[in-house]
N, C-alpha and C positions, 0 to 999 in steps of 0.2 A: 409694497408690491414687488414681486419677483421680477417683473419686466416693466419697471417704471418708465423706462425711456420710450416704450411704445404704448403706455397707458395714459390716457388723457382725463384728467379730473378738473372739476371747478371751472369748466369751460363757460358756464353760464354767467359767471361773474364778469367776464371780459367780453361778453357778446355786445356788439354795437360800440365798443370802445376802439379808439386809435391805439397804435402801438406805443406811441409816445405818452399816452395817458395811463399806461399799465405799470404799477410798481414792479420792479425787477427782482422780485423775491419769490421765484417759483416754488411750488410745493415739491418736497422730495419724492413724492409718490407719483408725480405726473411727468410727461414729456415737457421739456423746457419751451417756453414761449419765445419765438423768434420772429424777426422781421420777414414779411413775405417777400420772396425774391423778385416778384414782378408787380405787385400792388403796393403803391406807396403808402407808408405809415399804416400798414395793416398787419395785425399780429396773426400768427400762424403757428402750427405744430408740424414737425417733420417726424414721421414715424415710418417704420418698416412694416409692411403688411404682406400677406400671402395672396397671390393672384393665380388664377387658373392658368396652367400651362397652355401655350398655343395649340390649337388643334392641328394634327397632322395632315398633310396633303392627301386629297382623295386618291385612292388606288386606281391604277389603269384597269380598264375593262379586260385587258388581255391577261392580266395577272390577278390572281386571287390570293393575296398573302395571308398568313395566319394573323389572328387577331392581335393587334398591337397592345402591349401592356399599358395600363392606365398610368398617365403621366402624373408625376408629383406636382403640386403647385409650387411656384417659384416666388422667392422673395423679392420685393420691390419697395421702392421708397415713394411716399406720397407726402405732399405738403397740403394741409387742410387748414382753412380758416375756421374760427369758432362758429361762424354761421353753417359751414358745411358739417362740422361735428355735430352741431345741434339738429340739423336735419336728419343726419344718419341716426342719432339717438331717438328723435321723435318718431321717424319711420319705424324703428324697432319696437317702440311702445305701441304704435298704431297696430302693427302686425300681430303683436302678442294679445292685444285687446280684441281684435277681430277673431283670432283663433279661439279665444276663450268665449267670446259671445256667440260664435257661429254665424255672425252676420256683419254687415258693414256698420262702421260707426257713423252715425248721422250728425252728431253734434259733439264738440269737445270744448271744454273750458280749461285754460292753462293758468296756473297761478303764477304770480310774480311778485318779487319783493316790493314792499312799499317804496323803497328807495330807488327803484328802477327809474331812470329817466325816459322821456318820450322817445329819444332816439333808440334806447335799448329795448323799449316795447315793440317799436316798428321793426327792429332787427329780428326779435323773436317771432313776430308775426310773419315776416318774410320766410324765416327758416321753417316755420310750420307749413306754409303754403308750398314750399319746395318739397316737403316731405309727404304732401297730400293729406295733411290732417285738417278736418273740417272745424276750424276754430271759430266759435261764435262769440267769445269774450276772452279778454285777458283780465283776470280777477286778482286784485291784491290778496296777498295771503291772509291779512286781517279779514278781508271780506269772505274768504273761504271758511275761515273758522266761524265767522258769524253765520254763514249759510248753514253749517252743520248744527251749531249750538242753538239756533232758533227753530230747528226742524223738530217734528215729533220723533225722529230717530233718536235725538239726544234727550229731549224732555218727555220721555215716556212716563208710564205709570210709576216706574221705580224712582223717578225724580219728581214726585207730586209736590215736594216741599220746595222745589225750584221756582222762585217767584218770576212772573212775567216782566216785572220791572227790576232789573238788577245791574250791577256793575261788574264787569268782567275783565280780568287781567289775562293777556295772552303772552306766554313766554315761549318764543320760538328759537331754539337752539339749533343753529345750523352748523355747517362744518368750518366756515371761516368767520362767521359773525353771529351775533345774537340780535334778534328783533323783538322789541317789547311794544305791546299795544294795550292801551286802556280803552275799553268799549263801554258805552251805556247801551243796554238793551232794554227797549220799552215796547211792550206789546208786540214782540216779534221783530221790530225794527232796530237796527244797530247803528250807533253813531260813534265815530272815533274821537275820543277826548284828547288823547296825546299819544305820540309814538317816540321811540328812542332806539337808535341803532348803535350796536357796540361792535365796531369792526375789530377783527383780530381776537375776539373773545368767542370761542365756540368749541366744537368737538376736536378740531386740530390742536388747539391750545392745550386741551386736556390730554390728548394723546401725547404731546410733546412732554408733558410733566411725567406721565406714566412711563414712557419708554426711557426717559432719563433715569427713573428710579430703578428699572430693570437693568439697564446698562451698567449703573453703579454696582448692582448686586452681582452682575456677571464678572466685573472687574475684581470685586472683593473675593469672589470664590476662585477665579482662575488666575488672578494677577495679570491678566491681559488687558491692557488699556483700550477702552472702547468709548469713542466720543460721538454723540448723537445729538441731533436736533440743535445746531447743524452738525452734520457729519464731517469728519476730517479724513478725506481719502477715500478711495474706492471701496476698500475693505469695509470701512465703517458705514459707507452708504448702503452697501448690501446688507449689512447687519441691521441697520436702521429699518430698511424696507421689510426685512423678515420680522422684526419686532412689531412694526406696525400692523402687519397682517395678523400676527398671533394675539395681540391684545384686543382684537375685536371680540374673540371668544371670551377673553378674560372680562371685559366690560359687561357682556351679557350675563356672565355668571355672577358677578358683583351685584347687578341689578336684580336678579332673580333669587339669590340665596344670601342669607346673613353669614354663611361661612366663608371660608378662604377660596380664593379662585387661583388657578394655576396659569402660568404662561411658559410654554414649552417650545423651544426652537432647536431643530437639528442643525448641527454645524453653523452656530451663530457667527463665529470668527475663528480663524486659524484652526478649523476643524474641531472645535470644542462645541459640544452640545450644551444647552442651557435649560434648566427648569427652575423656575422661581414661583413664589406664591405671594399673594397679597390679599388681606382681609379687607372688609368694608370700612373699618375705622382707618386703616392706613391709606386706603384708597382716597378716602375723603380728605385726609391730611395732605396727600400729594396734589390733589385737585383744588385744594382750599383757595389758592389765589384766583383761580378762574371762577369758582363759586362766589368768591367775595366781590369780583368785578361785576358779575351779573346782578348780585344782591344790591350793590350800589347803584346800578343802572335802574333797578326797580324803585329804589327810594327816590332817585332823581326824576323818574317818570311820574310818580304820585305827587311829588312836590310841584312839577310843572303844571299838572292838571288841577292842583288844589284839592286833592282828594286824600283823605286820611285812610290808613290801612284798614281801619275797622269798617269803612265803607265799601270795601271790596267784598262781593258776595261770592265770587266764583273764580278760580284760577284754572286755566287751560294750558297744558304743557304740550309743546309741539316739537317733533324731532326725536330720533332715537336716543340722543344724549339726554334729553329731558327725563328719560326713565330712570336715570341714576337717582337712587333714593336720597343720597346726601345733598343733592342740589335742592330739591324741595324743602328739605329740613332746614338747610342754611338760609334760604330765602325767607321762610316762615319766621325763623328766629330773628334775622336781621331786620326785616321790615316790621314785624310785630302784628302778623295776621291773627285772627280769632282762631282758636282751636277747632271750631265747628265749621270753618270755611268750606264751601262745596268744592270738591275736586274729583274728576272722574279717575277711576283706577287704572293708572297707566300701565299696569301689568296684566290686566285682563285679556289683552289681545282682541278686544271687542271695539265698540264704538269709541272708547276712550284711549285706544292705542295711539300714542303720540306719533308713531310712524306713518299712520294712514289718515290722520285728521284732515290735512289739506286735500288729499285725493277724494276723500269722502264728500268734503264740502264743495269741491269743484264738480263732482258728480251730481250732487243735488241741484247745483246751480244750472248745470247743462240740461238736466231733466226739466227743470222749471222753464228755461228759455225755450226748450223744444216744445213743451206743452203750450206756452203762450203763442208760439208761432202758428199753432194749429188751431187756436181758439178763435173767438169772434174778433171784431174789429177793436174793441176796447182792449183785449188781451194783447193784440199785436202792437197797439200804441204803447202799452206798458213795457213790452219787450223792446221797442225801439227806444223808449226813454232810458231803459237800463243800459242799453248797448252804447248810446250816445253819451252817457255820463251825467245826464240831467238829474238822475236820482242820487248821484254821488255827491254833488256839489249842494248839499242841503244845509240849512240853518238848524239851530237847536235852541230850546229855551235855556235861559242862564239861571233862572230861579224856579223853585217850585210854586205853582199856583194852586190854591185850595180854597175851601170854603169854611167859614167859621160860623157856627150857631151860637150867637151871644146869649140866647135865652136860658141855656142851662147853667145855672149858678153853682152847680156842684163840681164843675170841671176845673181845669187848670186856670187859676186866677191870673197867672202871668200873661196868657193869651186872651183871657176875658171870655172863655167859652170853649166849645169843642171844635178843634181844627181838624179837617180831613183833607189830606193831599189829593188832588184830582189830576193835575198834570205835573209829573215829576220833572225836576231840573235835568238838563241834557236830553230832553225828548226831541227827536228829529220832527221838523215841521213840514207840512201841516199835520195836526194832531186833533182827534176828537176823543173825549172821554165822557162817559155816562155813569152816574152813580145813583143808587136808590137808598133812602134812609127812612127809618121810622122815627118821627120826631114828636116831641111834645107840643101841645098847642096851648098858648097862654090865654088869659081871661079875655083879651081883645080879640081872640079867634084869628090871629094872624101869625104866619111863620115868616121869620126874617132871617136872611143869609147874607153875610158879608163875603166878598171875594178878595183874597189877599194874595200879594206876592210875599213870600217869607224868606228869611235867610236861615240857612242850616249850618250847624257847626258842631264841634265836639268839645265838651268839657272834660278835662282829665282830673280825676280825684285820686289822691294817693292815700291809701289805707294801710296802716301798719298790720303786718301779719302777726297774729297772737303767737307768743312763744310756746314751745312745748313744755309742759309742767316740769319734765325731767331736766330741762336746761335752765331752770330759773336761777340756779346757783352761779351761773356764768354772767356776772354783772357787767363785765367789760364789753361783752358782745353787743353790738349795735342792733336794734330792731330793724328787721327788713320791711320794706314798703312795696306795696303791689299798686300799679296803676289801673284804675277802673275808669273806662271811657263812657260818658253819657251823651247821647245825641240831643242837642238843644235846638229849639226853633224860636225865632224871634220875628215878629211882624215888621215888614219893610214898607210896603206900598199898598194902601187901600184902593183897589181897583173899582169897587162899586158895591151898592147895597140893593138887594131885591127883597120886597115884602109881598107876601102872597095871602090873600084872604082865604081861609080854609072853610070848605063846606062839607067835607066828608069825614069829619073827625069821629072816632069811635073810642070811648073811654079816655078821652083827652089826648089822643094821639092820632097821627095821620101819616101816610106814606107819601114822600115827595121824591121826585126825580130832578137831579141836577145834571145839566149838559154844559160842557165847555169846549169851544172850538177855537184853536189858535192857528191862525193862517200862516202862510209862508213868510209874510213880512212882519209878523208879530201882532196882527190885529186879532181881537178876541171877541167872540160872540158867546154869551152865557145866557141860560134860561133856567128858571125854576118852575117846576110844574107839580102840582098835586095830582097824583096818579088817578086818572079818571075825572080830573077837575080843570081848573083854570091854569093858564100859562103866563108868566111874566118874563120879559127879555131885557138883556143889557148888551149894548154894543160899545166896544172901545176901539178907536182907531189905531193903527201902528204907531208906535213911538217914534 
């Protein structure tokens, strides 16, 4: 920043914290964090601002002087707490939104990092009230992503292949940290399986690597020493600020084009101009340590959740830095994602644009809460449950519950019949699932169904890749192996058996309906019904 001493950045990170709790490593692009002169142990920023000049005294009625020239604003110093800065920022957003909409904003949802403490949430809420923002909910960023990705806006006709039951990985690359979330989405409901926060790993860390690269190139071309990140002296600090501003355009060009991107700065240091270039391959090499740290965080996240990379169905990238193509490629290679994994086009500028995902999710949530507040009493109760957090502290299934039809002897002998999952693992409770099947009827005229809890896993098979016939003469070369993953299911707990006398069989077959309801505490009610016929039921108390 050209005026970093009067520019305040990353103030949200210290909102609600005491001065003694803040690491003293201020960003070079921001005004320094200081102790407030009158409030004990309170962080603050001291900046110079322009204030309107005092109005001149009213003219005497006896004299009518000529019009006084318009006074120029005067510079003054202000000390602002993070709460005051947040209020100013939110008020600016509110004004822009109302100018765009042409009407008052009735409800707003603000996203907060999952790592935010209760004190920080309360501080943000107070700042919003001071700014006049009608906040109805503080929503975790993972919740905002889920709000968008479970809506028809995301799962439209073009995503007909996107399953209702899927596992989603959210990679949120911020300026000072990266947040990772693993979600299970079941029939439109999201449940957080695991989270991982990587402080110090984010856009600023990538910027540090890139400006060091260009600073070294500048020194090589001009023989003028330039030390940045951290800078050494006032001249280097100014040069670093100019470089940070210039590389924003460089990063956008690298993201959008496979060609080289330029970085141009006038009078970078000692009056020397600088123009350098970097292609995508070199950029990825420079940013490789940050990419590697995020990839390792994803691997650790999946390990904590006990989820194999092949079980991840969708990856959602959040934040402008996530649009860097090398990041996604590095993560996919390091983690071992399937090639056909679903991921929105982050360059489209549409619903999958990583810079707007959180805002879109928050807007959808605000519209939902606003609609519920105007609906019937049941809708209002749901709204109150959401706002109170009762719907956030939910339980989930740990294993998949399904039905096994043991009469079909042509199917998998390992399971002893045809197994159909009904309630997937990691499904938020309570849950109800209804499935219909066409089944064969045995000689006894009875359809039997077993209800099982199953254990799912991954079996890795190593297959040797056939050699190219042209390379058969190279005897010393070892054969390459490829890992192929197979999903396996094993029966764990037999929950019960239902047998249903069939009365409407046609051609040796009939249609049956299976319903499974799992309560909040894990109790289960199951029923087997011949469509248009009899019903048999099974109840299992909570474990």
